[in-house]
A tleap script that builds the chain and sets N, CA, C and O, in Angstrom:
source leaprc.protein.ff14SB
mol = sequence {
  NMET SER SER ILE PHE CYS TYR ALA PHE SER
  THR LEU SER MET LEU LEU ASN HIE LEU HIE
  GLN PRO MET ASP GLU LYS GLY GLU GLY VAL
  VAL SER SER ALA VAL ALA VAL VAL ILE PHE
  SER ALA LEU GLY VAL ALA MET TRP PHE ALA
  PHE ARG ASN THR MET ASP THR ALA THR SER
  MET VAL THR SER GLN ILE SER GLN LEU GLY
  CASN
}
set mol.1.N position { 0.906 -0.896 -0.055 }
set mol.1.CA position { -0.216 0.138 -0.120 }
set mol.1.C position { 1.279 1.169 -0.122 }
set mol.1.O position { 1.301 2.055 -0.976 }
set mol.2.N position { 2.230 1.069 0.618 }
set mol.2.CA position { 2.995 2.219 0.664 }
set mol.2.C position { 3.579 2.780 -0.692 }
set mol.2.O position { 3.721 3.856 -1.273 }
set mol.3.N position { 3.786 1.691 -0.830 }
set mol.3.CA position { 4.575 1.604 -2.799 }
set mol.3.C position { 3.205 2.564 -3.677 }
set mol.3.O position { 3.445 3.548 -4.376 }
set mol.4.N position { 1.903 2.043 -3.453 }
set mol.4.CA position { 1.157 2.926 -4.063 }
set mol.4.C position { 1.508 4.562 -4.177 }
set mol.4.O position { 1.961 5.261 -5.084 }
set mol.5.N position { 1.043 4.837 -2.710 }
set mol.5.CA position { 1.341 6.210 -2.068 }
set mol.5.C position { 2.587 6.838 -2.585 }
set mol.5.O position { 2.487 7.976 -3.043 }
set mol.6.N position { 3.580 6.336 -2.575 }
set mol.6.CA position { 5.165 6.701 -3.075 }
set mol.6.C position { 4.933 6.770 -4.262 }
set mol.6.O position { 5.415 7.820 -4.686 }
set mol.7.N position { 4.256 5.986 -5.342 }
set mol.7.CA position { 4.219 6.440 -6.592 }
set mol.7.C position { 3.475 7.234 -7.207 }
set mol.7.O position { 3.714 7.575 -8.365 }
set mol.8.N position { 2.235 7.743 -6.384 }
set mol.8.CA position { 1.092 8.639 -6.312 }
set mol.8.C position { 2.163 10.234 -5.980 }
set mol.8.O position { 2.372 11.123 -6.805 }
set mol.9.N position { 2.591 10.188 -4.801 }
set mol.9.CA position { 3.031 10.927 -4.583 }
set mol.9.C position { 4.821 11.839 -5.218 }
set mol.9.O position { 5.282 12.927 -4.872 }
set mol.10.N position { 5.419 10.723 -6.281 }
set mol.10.CA position { 6.812 10.815 -7.346 }
set mol.10.C position { 5.395 11.472 -8.308 }
set mol.10.O position { 5.288 12.691 -8.180 }
set mol.11.N position { 4.661 11.017 -8.943 }
set mol.11.CA position { 3.815 11.128 -10.190 }
set mol.11.C position { 3.064 12.163 -9.754 }
set mol.11.O position { 2.488 12.576 -10.761 }
set mol.12.N position { 2.715 12.874 -8.739 }
set mol.12.CA position { 2.329 14.093 -8.543 }
set mol.12.C position { 3.351 15.571 -8.872 }
set mol.12.O position { 3.253 16.593 -9.551 }
set mol.13.N position { 4.612 14.777 -7.681 }
set mol.13.CA position { 5.691 15.877 -7.938 }
set mol.13.C position { 6.018 16.125 -8.916 }
set mol.13.O position { 6.675 17.166 -8.911 }
set mol.14.N position { 5.853 15.483 -10.298 }
set mol.14.CA position { 6.973 15.634 -11.434 }
set mol.14.C position { 5.599 16.089 -12.474 }
set mol.14.O position { 5.735 16.228 -13.690 }
set mol.15.N position { 4.690 16.224 -11.973 }
set mol.15.CA position { 3.498 17.169 -12.668 }
set mol.15.C position { 3.617 18.438 -12.089 }
set mol.15.O position { 3.474 19.365 -12.887 }
set mol.16.N position { 3.809 18.699 -11.081 }
set mol.16.CA position { 3.837 19.854 -10.262 }
set mol.16.C position { 5.051 20.530 -10.734 }
set mol.16.O position { 5.057 21.736 -10.980 }
set mol.17.N position { 6.052 19.793 -10.860 }
set mol.17.CA position { 7.496 20.197 -11.314 }
set mol.17.C position { 7.539 20.881 -12.909 }
set mol.17.O position { 8.079 21.950 -13.193 }
set mol.18.N position { 6.660 19.760 -14.067 }
set mol.18.CA position { 6.734 20.404 -15.174 }
set mol.18.C position { 5.581 21.114 -15.587 }
set mol.18.O position { 5.432 21.668 -16.677 }
set mol.19.N position { 4.754 21.061 -14.625 }
set mol.19.CA position { 4.135 22.768 -14.445 }
set mol.19.C position { 4.739 24.249 -14.717 }
set mol.19.O position { 4.683 25.060 -15.641 }
set mol.20.N position { 5.545 24.161 -13.013 }
set mol.20.CA position { 6.119 25.469 -12.941 }
set mol.20.C position { 7.518 25.814 -14.140 }
set mol.20.O position { 8.088 26.905 -14.144 }
set mol.21.N position { 7.845 24.813 -14.972 }
set mol.21.CA position { 9.088 24.919 -15.884 }
set mol.21.C position { 8.515 26.185 -16.725 }
set mol.21.O position { 7.387 26.666 -16.624 }
set mol.22.N position { 9.274 26.491 -17.344 }
set mol.22.CA position { 8.553 27.276 -18.773 }
set mol.22.C position { 8.499 26.694 -19.733 }
set mol.22.O position { 9.241 25.747 -19.996 }
set mol.23.N position { 7.532 27.173 -20.528 }
set mol.23.CA position { 7.020 26.133 -21.875 }
set mol.23.C position { 8.254 26.174 -23.010 }
set mol.23.O position { 9.224 26.928 -22.935 }
set mol.24.N position { 8.018 25.243 -24.029 }
set mol.24.CA position { 9.383 25.298 -24.936 }
set mol.24.C position { 8.758 26.459 -25.925 }
set mol.24.O position { 7.728 26.774 -26.521 }
set mol.25.N position { 10.294 26.925 -25.643 }
set mol.25.CA position { 10.423 28.221 -26.507 }
set mol.25.C position { 10.944 27.886 -28.166 }
set mol.25.O position { 11.300 28.878 -28.803 }
set mol.26.N position { 10.994 26.626 -28.824 }
set mol.26.CA position { 11.577 26.282 -29.850 }
set mol.26.C position { 11.217 27.213 -30.779 }
set mol.26.O position { 12.159 27.364 -31.558 }
set mol.27.N position { 9.763 28.300 -31.213 }
set mol.27.CA position { 9.273 28.203 -32.199 }
set mol.27.C position { 9.480 29.881 -32.094 }
set mol.27.O position { 9.529 30.630 -33.069 }
set mol.28.N position { 9.579 30.241 -30.840 }
set mol.28.CA position { 9.472 31.990 -30.594 }
set mol.28.C position { 10.450 32.796 -31.427 }
set mol.28.O position { 10.092 33.958 -31.621 }
set mol.29.N position { 11.614 32.429 -31.966 }
set mol.29.CA position { 12.508 33.178 -32.911 }
set mol.29.C position { 11.799 33.330 -34.025 }
set mol.29.O position { 11.543 34.447 -34.475 }
set mol.30.N position { 11.443 32.316 -34.534 }
set mol.30.CA position { 10.415 32.415 -35.950 }
set mol.30.C position { 9.258 33.480 -35.819 }
set mol.30.O position { 9.087 34.336 -36.687 }
set mol.31.N position { 8.381 33.374 -34.558 }
set mol.31.CA position { 7.362 34.132 -34.627 }
set mol.31.C position { 7.859 35.299 -34.252 }
set mol.31.O position { 6.969 36.124 -34.462 }
set mol.32.N position { 8.557 35.690 -33.922 }
set mol.32.CA position { 9.567 37.789 -33.125 }
set mol.32.C position { 9.453 38.035 -34.578 }
set mol.32.O position { 8.808 38.947 -35.095 }
set mol.33.N position { 10.498 36.666 -35.488 }
set mol.33.CA position { 10.844 37.486 -36.496 }
set mol.33.C position { 10.065 37.938 -37.754 }
set mol.33.O position { 10.330 38.834 -38.556 }
set mol.34.N position { 8.705 36.797 -37.687 }
set mol.34.CA position { 7.714 37.114 -38.670 }
set mol.34.C position { 6.712 38.677 -38.165 }
set mol.34.O position { 6.267 39.463 -39.002 }
set mol.35.N position { 6.554 38.817 -36.847 }
set mol.35.CA position { 6.282 39.698 -36.788 }
set mol.35.C position { 6.630 41.227 -36.897 }
set mol.35.O position { 5.791 42.061 -37.236 }
set mol.36.N position { 8.028 41.554 -36.560 }
set mol.36.CA position { 9.172 42.352 -37.195 }
set mol.36.C position { 9.221 42.277 -38.698 }
set mol.36.O position { 9.724 43.243 -39.273 }
set mol.37.N position { 8.814 41.364 -39.351 }
set mol.37.CA position { 8.907 41.533 -40.752 }
set mol.37.C position { 7.705 42.253 -41.237 }
set mol.37.O position { 7.784 42.927 -42.264 }
set mol.38.N position { 6.352 42.138 -40.422 }
set mol.38.CA position { 5.301 42.133 -40.420 }
set mol.38.C position { 5.284 44.103 -40.586 }
set mol.38.O position { 4.775 44.712 -41.526 }
set mol.39.N position { 5.818 44.575 -39.675 }
set mol.39.CA position { 5.803 45.828 -38.945 }
set mol.39.C position { 6.764 46.688 -39.837 }
set mol.39.O position { 6.403 47.716 -40.409 }
set mol.40.N position { 7.997 46.170 -39.893 }
set mol.40.CA position { 8.567 46.590 -41.183 }
set mol.40.C position { 8.135 46.800 -42.210 }
set mol.40.O position { 8.438 47.904 -42.662 }
set mol.41.N position { 7.379 46.043 -42.955 }
set mol.41.CA position { 6.684 45.877 -44.473 }
set mol.41.C position { 5.626 47.317 -44.086 }
set mol.41.O position { 5.483 48.132 -44.998 }
set mol.42.N position { 5.124 47.508 -43.134 }
set mol.42.CA position { 4.144 48.593 -42.970 }
set mol.42.C position { 4.651 49.797 -42.940 }
set mol.42.O position { 4.142 50.691 -43.617 }
set mol.43.N position { 5.862 50.041 -42.061 }
set mol.43.CA position { 6.483 50.955 -42.115 }
set mol.43.C position { 7.146 51.278 -43.420 }
set mol.43.O position { 7.624 52.411 -43.485 }
set mol.44.N position { 7.264 50.550 -44.415 }
set mol.44.CA position { 7.609 50.629 -45.800 }
set mol.44.C position { 6.744 51.481 -46.514 }
set mol.44.O position { 7.075 52.557 -47.012 }
set mol.45.N position { 5.454 50.888 -46.552 }
set mol.45.CA position { 4.380 50.990 -47.363 }
set mol.45.C position { 4.242 52.703 -47.046 }
set mol.45.O position { 4.355 53.674 -47.794 }
set mol.46.N position { 3.884 52.553 -45.262 }
set mol.46.CA position { 3.818 54.223 -45.091 }
set mol.46.C position { 4.432 54.521 -45.633 }
set mol.46.O position { 3.890 54.672 -46.728 }
set mol.47.N position { 5.973 54.928 -45.701 }
set mol.47.CA position { 7.189 55.419 -46.065 }
set mol.47.C position { 6.681 55.821 -48.012 }
set mol.47.O position { 6.502 56.877 -48.619 }
set mol.48.N position { 6.646 55.078 -48.214 }
set mol.48.CA position { 6.619 54.880 -49.865 }
set mol.48.C position { 5.312 56.064 -50.250 }
set mol.48.O position { 5.524 56.993 -51.029 }
set mol.49.N position { 4.015 55.858 -49.594 }
set mol.49.CA position { 3.499 56.831 -49.719 }
set mol.49.C position { 3.094 57.818 -49.406 }
set mol.49.O position { 2.023 58.345 -49.704 }
set mol.50.N position { 4.483 58.420 -48.325 }
set mol.50.CA position { 4.460 59.322 -47.717 }
set mol.50.C position { 5.547 60.035 -48.828 }
set mol.50.O position { 5.327 61.192 -49.188 }
set mol.51.N position { 6.535 59.411 -49.268 }
set mol.51.CA position { 7.548 59.712 -50.264 }
set mol.51.C position { 6.819 59.799 -51.601 }
set mol.51.O position { 7.386 60.701 -52.219 }
set mol.52.N position { 6.080 59.421 -52.158 }
set mol.52.CA position { 5.226 59.870 -53.192 }
set mol.52.C position { 4.369 60.980 -53.269 }
set mol.52.O position { 4.075 61.773 -54.163 }
set mol.53.N position { 4.059 60.831 -52.143 }
set mol.53.CA position { 3.092 62.321 -51.944 }
set mol.53.C position { 3.688 63.290 -52.431 }
set mol.53.O position { 3.411 63.922 -53.451 }
set mol.54.N position { 4.962 63.500 -51.330 }
set mol.54.CA position { 6.019 64.533 -51.449 }
set mol.54.C position { 6.626 64.914 -52.856 }
set mol.54.O position { 6.808 66.049 -53.297 }
set mol.55.N position { 6.902 63.676 -53.471 }
set mol.55.CA position { 7.482 63.859 -54.618 }
set mol.55.C position { 6.531 64.271 -56.041 }
set mol.55.O position { 7.048 64.538 -57.125 }
set mol.56.N position { 5.312 64.260 -55.828 }
set mol.56.CA position { 4.094 64.570 -56.492 }
set mol.56.C position { 4.158 66.236 -55.944 }
set mol.56.O position { 4.309 67.104 -56.804 }
set mol.57.N position { 4.074 66.508 -54.941 }
set mol.57.CA position { 3.566 67.827 -54.666 }
set mol.57.C position { 4.766 68.298 -55.119 }
set mol.57.O position { 4.380 69.200 -55.862 }
set mol.58.N position { 6.135 68.302 -55.186 }
set mol.58.CA position { 7.495 68.829 -55.445 }
set mol.58.C position { 7.431 69.002 -57.023 }
set mol.58.O position { 7.639 70.080 -57.581 }
set mol.59.N position { 7.087 67.698 -57.746 }
set mol.59.CA position { 6.935 67.448 -58.969 }
set mol.59.C position { 5.903 69.078 -59.720 }
set mol.59.O position { 6.326 69.792 -60.630 }
set mol.60.N position { 4.550 69.259 -58.979 }
set mol.60.CA position { 3.995 70.146 -59.087 }
set mol.60.C position { 3.868 71.192 -58.759 }
set mol.60.O position { 2.960 71.931 -59.137 }
set mol.61.N position { 4.744 71.479 -57.990 }
set mol.61.CA position { 5.641 72.882 -58.023 }
set mol.61.C position { 6.400 73.060 -58.482 }
set mol.61.O position { 6.418 74.266 -58.726 }
set mol.62.N position { 7.463 72.450 -58.959 }
set mol.62.CA position { 8.822 72.706 -59.767 }
set mol.62.C position { 7.866 73.115 -61.450 }
set mol.62.O position { 7.923 74.194 -62.040 }
set mol.63.N position { 7.166 72.039 -61.821 }
set mol.63.CA position { 6.619 72.386 -62.844 }
set mol.63.C position { 5.894 73.715 -63.352 }
set mol.63.O position { 6.151 74.235 -64.438 }
set mol.64.N position { 4.738 74.319 -62.221 }
set mol.64.CA position { 4.403 75.497 -61.898 }
set mol.64.C position { 5.197 76.913 -62.099 }
set mol.64.O position { 4.800 78.009 -62.494 }
set mol.65.N position { 6.504 76.439 -61.661 }
set mol.65.CA position { 7.392 77.849 -61.431 }
set mol.65.C position { 8.220 77.267 -63.002 }
set mol.65.O position { 8.971 78.175 -63.358 }
set mol.66.N position { 8.245 76.844 -63.352 }
set mol.66.CA position { 8.731 76.213 -64.486 }
set mol.66.C position { 7.936 76.966 -65.620 }
set mol.66.O position { 8.481 77.576 -66.540 }
set mol.67.N position { 6.912 76.874 -65.482 }
set mol.67.CA position { 5.913 77.373 -66.524 }
set mol.67.C position { 5.725 78.890 -66.461 }
set mol.67.O position { 5.500 79.524 -67.492 }
set mol.68.N position { 5.809 79.442 -65.342 }
set mol.68.CA position { 5.937 80.645 -65.060 }
set mol.68.C position { 7.113 81.623 -65.803 }
set mol.68.O position { 7.017 82.693 -66.405 }
set mol.69.N position { 8.320 80.707 -65.459 }
set mol.69.CA position { 9.506 81.560 -66.392 }
set mol.69.C position { 9.415 81.654 -67.568 }
set mol.69.O position { 10.388 82.122 -68.160 }
set mol.70.N position { 8.446 81.325 -68.197 }
set mol.70.CA position { 8.531 80.999 -69.905 }
set mol.70.C position { 7.815 82.135 -69.679 }
set mol.70.O position { 8.570 82.976 -70.166 }
set mol.71.N position { 6.815 82.759 -69.246 }
set mol.71.CA position { 5.802 83.773 -69.349 }
set mol.71.C position { 6.449 85.638 -69.392 }
set mol.71.O position { 5.646 86.568 -69.479 }
savepdb mol mol.pdb
quit
């Protein structure tokens, strides 16, 4: 009878020890890299639209100034 209690205690001890250990982190680097890629892609798209808008405005202003020079 005491061997059953010993076995139950050791099994419970092992399970509790397993619960307190940190989870497996094998895929964390891949997930973090993917999140970083998505964030930098969104920033790149935003920067492209800002650049395109700035260049469109600059182009129209330069064209306007050049047309005034001819008059």
